[in-house]
N, C-alpha and C positions, 0 to 999 in steps of 0.2 A: 506493501502501499503506501511505500514512501515515492516513487516517482513515476508510478501508474503504467508501467510497462511490462505489457504481457509478455510470457516465453513459452514456446513449447515445453512439452512434459520432459522430451530427451534431453533439453537445456538445461531445466532444474535437477532432473535426477544427475545430470552430470555434475552440476556443482552443488550437488550436496554431497555425491561420493567422496568430492575431490576436497571435505573441507569447511565449505561456504555456505554461514550461516545466514549470512548478510544478501543485502540485491545484487542481483547480477549486474546492474547496470550502476548503479549510483554509489553502492557497498555502504551502504545507511543500515546501520541493525533494524529489525522488521520489530514493529510498537510490542511490549513485553505485554501490555496491559490492554483490554478491550476498551478502557477509556483515553487513551493516546492515539486512537485511529482516526475517530472526529476531527481532531487540530491536527494530524497527519495529510487527512484530505482538503480540510481548510485552507494549510498552505502550498496544496498545488489549485483550489480552487483559486485563490489571490492570485498566482500568474495565469488565468484564462486557459489553463488546461480543460478541453472539454471531455476529457472523459470523467477526469477528478469532478468535476462540474453535476455529470450524470451519474454519478457512482454517491454524489453527497445526498440526491436529490433520492433514490433510491434507500440511502439511509435512514433519512429522516422520514420518509413512509414506512419503512419499513420499523421504525423504534417507534409510529405514532400505532401502528398495528398489534406492535405486541405489547405498548401500555394499555392499549382496548380492552387486549384479550386478559391480559390480568386486572384492571376494573372491573372487567363483568362477573372473572371468579368470582375476585372477593366479596362482589356484590351478593352472588350468587349461593356464596357461604354463607354470607352476612342473613341472608335470607330465611336458608336452610336452618342458621343455628336461633334464628326466632320464632323459626313454627316447631323448633323439636320441643 
């Protein structure tokens, strides 16, 4: 997620077999925590990277769906607990 470049599976496997755990293109270490991913995407969006912009939009929509699912399940559990 660092520089938003895609590589083929063969190149990815070759890099990992060679001991490289960083980005093949920019040599930046991959984010260790999921909380670092939005900041990394935002950095690429600020550089007007169209792939990062699309990925950022997908991330926001995905996050909104997950939050809605959590809220629905919590509300359902609360309703079940009240009616128990």
